[in-house]
Residue frames as qw, qx, qy, qz and C-alpha x, y, z in Angstrom:
[[0.637, -0.169, -0.013, -0.752, 17.25, 25.37, -1.79],
 [0.089, -0.166, 0.962, -0.197, 16.23, 22.46, 0.25],
 [0.574, -0.124, -0.441, -0.679, 13.21, 20.45, -0.87],
 [0.404, -0.148, 0.752, -0.500, 10.99, 18.54, 1.44],
 [0.454, 0.012, -0.765, -0.456, 9.51, 15.39, -0.07],
 [0.487, -0.026, 0.607, -0.628, 6.32, 14.25, 1.51],
 [0.418, 0.109, -0.784, -0.446, 4.73, 10.96, 0.37],
 [0.710, -0.112, 0.498, -0.485, 2.07, 8.51, 1.32],
 [0.082, 0.199, -0.941, -0.262, 2.08, 4.84, 0.27],
 [0.762, 0.137, 0.243, -0.584, -0.93, 2.89, -0.91],
 [0.194, 0.343, -0.886, -0.246, -0.66, -0.72, -1.96],
 [0.909, -0.096, -0.008, -0.404, -2.46, -4.00, -2.39],
 [0.020, 0.490, -0.867, 0.083, -0.71, -7.27, -1.46],
 [0.770, -0.044, -0.568, -0.286, -1.35, -11.02, -1.53],
 [0.642, -0.139, -0.653, 0.378, 0.60, -12.12, 1.63],
 [0.402, -0.757, -0.302, 0.417, 1.22, -9.18, 4.02],
 [0.149, 0.983, -0.024, 0.105, 2.04, -5.44, 3.62],
 [0.755, -0.271, 0.118, 0.586, 5.82, -4.91, 3.25],
 [0.273, 0.956, 0.044, 0.097, 7.00, -1.32, 2.59],
 [0.663, -0.571, 0.228, 0.426, 10.67, -1.88, 3.72],
 [0.626, 0.172, 0.383, 0.657, 12.24, -1.58, 0.31],
 [0.154, 0.754, 0.328, 0.548, 10.46, 1.53, -0.76],
 [0.439, -0.893, -0.098, -0.016, 10.81, 3.11, 2.66],
 [0.730, -0.340, 0.225, 0.548, 14.59, 2.52, 2.47],
 [0.408, 0.407, 0.349, 0.739, 14.82, 4.31, -0.89],
 [0.139, -0.880, -0.293, -0.347, 12.56, 7.19, 0.51],
 [0.659, -0.698, -0.045, 0.276, 14.83, 7.43, 3.50],
 [0.633, -0.064, 0.285, 0.717, 17.87, 7.91, 1.25],
 [0.195, 0.550, 0.378, 0.719, 15.98, 10.61, -0.57],
 [0.099, -0.072, -0.422, 0.898, 15.14, 12.33, 2.78],
 [0.380, -0.331, -0.471, -0.724, 11.54, 11.91, 2.12],
 [0.243, -0.058, 0.678, -0.691, 8.94, 11.95, 4.88],
 [0.278, -0.255, -0.873, -0.308, 6.26, 9.23, 4.83],
 [0.317, -0.163, 0.349, -0.867, 3.12, 10.70, 6.29],
 [0.749, 0.021, 0.354, -0.560, 0.95, 7.64, 5.90],
 [0.098, 0.220, -0.923, -0.300, 0.70, 4.10, 4.71],
 [0.760, 0.128, 0.292, -0.566, -2.45, 2.07, 3.67],
 [0.141, 0.241, -0.915, -0.292, -2.45, -1.54, 2.49],
 [0.746, 0.060, 0.350, -0.564, -5.09, -3.96, 1.81],
 [0.577, -0.015, 0.797, 0.175, -5.31, -7.57, 0.48],
 [0.440, 0.549, -0.302, -0.644, -5.47, -7.80, -3.29],
 [0.955, 0.242, 0.133, -0.106, -6.25, -10.76, -5.66],
 [0.085, -0.734, 0.646, 0.191, -2.91, -12.39, -6.16],
 [0.961, 0.252, 0.076, -0.086, -1.98, -15.05, -8.68],
 [0.217, 0.789, -0.574, 0.029, 1.79, -14.70, -8.48],
 [0.114, 0.450, -0.882, 0.078, 3.92, -17.83, -8.57],
 [0.117, -0.091, -0.988, 0.038, 2.48, -20.83, -6.74],
 [0.312, 0.318, 0.433, -0.784, -0.72, -18.86, -5.98],
 [0.526, 0.287, -0.410, -0.688, -1.70, -19.34, -9.65],
 [0.307, 0.069, -0.940, -0.134, -1.81, -23.10, -9.20],
 [0.037, -0.400, -0.843, 0.357, -4.53, -22.87, -6.54],
 [0.066, 0.734, 0.575, 0.356, -6.47, -20.13, -8.40],
 [0.093, 0.567, -0.116, 0.810, -4.98, -17.20, -6.54],
 [0.374, -0.416, -0.664, 0.496, -5.54, -15.92, -3.01],
 [0.019, 0.438, 0.293, -0.850, -7.54, -12.91, -1.52],
 [0.088, 0.373, 0.720, 0.579, -10.25, -13.24, -4.06],
 [0.167, -0.821, -0.528, -0.137, -12.81, -10.44, -3.94],
 [0.361, -0.791, -0.093, 0.485, -10.35, -7.86, -2.69],
 [0.053, 0.019, 0.424, -0.904, -10.05, -4.98, -2.71],
 [0.095, -0.576, -0.797, -0.157, -13.78, -5.00, -1.66],
 [0.130, -0.817, -0.266, -0.495, -16.10, -2.28, -0.53],
 [0.657, -0.723, -0.071, 0.200, -14.65, -2.32, 3.12],
 [0.682, -0.090, 0.177, 0.704, -11.13, -1.90, 1.56],
 [0.249, 0.552, 0.318, 0.730, -12.32, 1.00, -0.64],
 [0.427, -0.842, -0.291, -0.159, -14.06, 2.57, 2.38],
 [0.723, -0.499, 0.033, 0.476, -10.71, 2.36, 4.32],
 [0.565, 0.154, 0.273, 0.763, -8.98, 4.08, 1.39],
 [0.031, -0.754, -0.305, -0.581, -11.46, 6.90, 1.26],
 [0.591, -0.794, -0.134, 0.050, -11.05, 7.41, 5.05],
 [0.713, -0.280, 0.115, 0.632, -7.26, 7.34, 4.73],
 [0.370, 0.414, 0.290, 0.779, -7.35, 10.06, 2.04],
 [0.277, -0.830, -0.297, -0.382, -9.71, 12.12, 3.98],
 [0.700, -0.646, -0.071, 0.295, -7.51, 11.91, 7.13],
 [0.625, 0.003, 0.181, 0.760, -4.45, 12.99, 5.04],
 [0.154, 0.615, 0.326, 0.702, -6.30, 16.01, 3.84],
 [0.410, -0.861, -0.228, -0.196, -7.19, 17.29, 7.37]]
């Protein structure tokens, strides 16, 4: 029996969206990525902690609306 693994990716990030490492793993598993959504998220990792973090206020209402729209589109 051959299984078809279908996934979607949702993430928050401080700098920029980067799915390469997880996509490489999914490719090895023969998974099909049917969508990706990323948005800025409050980040205090490493040097960002020294300046009080970046992307304060995220995810915000606009980001959450984009997530709802993303999920709605996946369902259709």
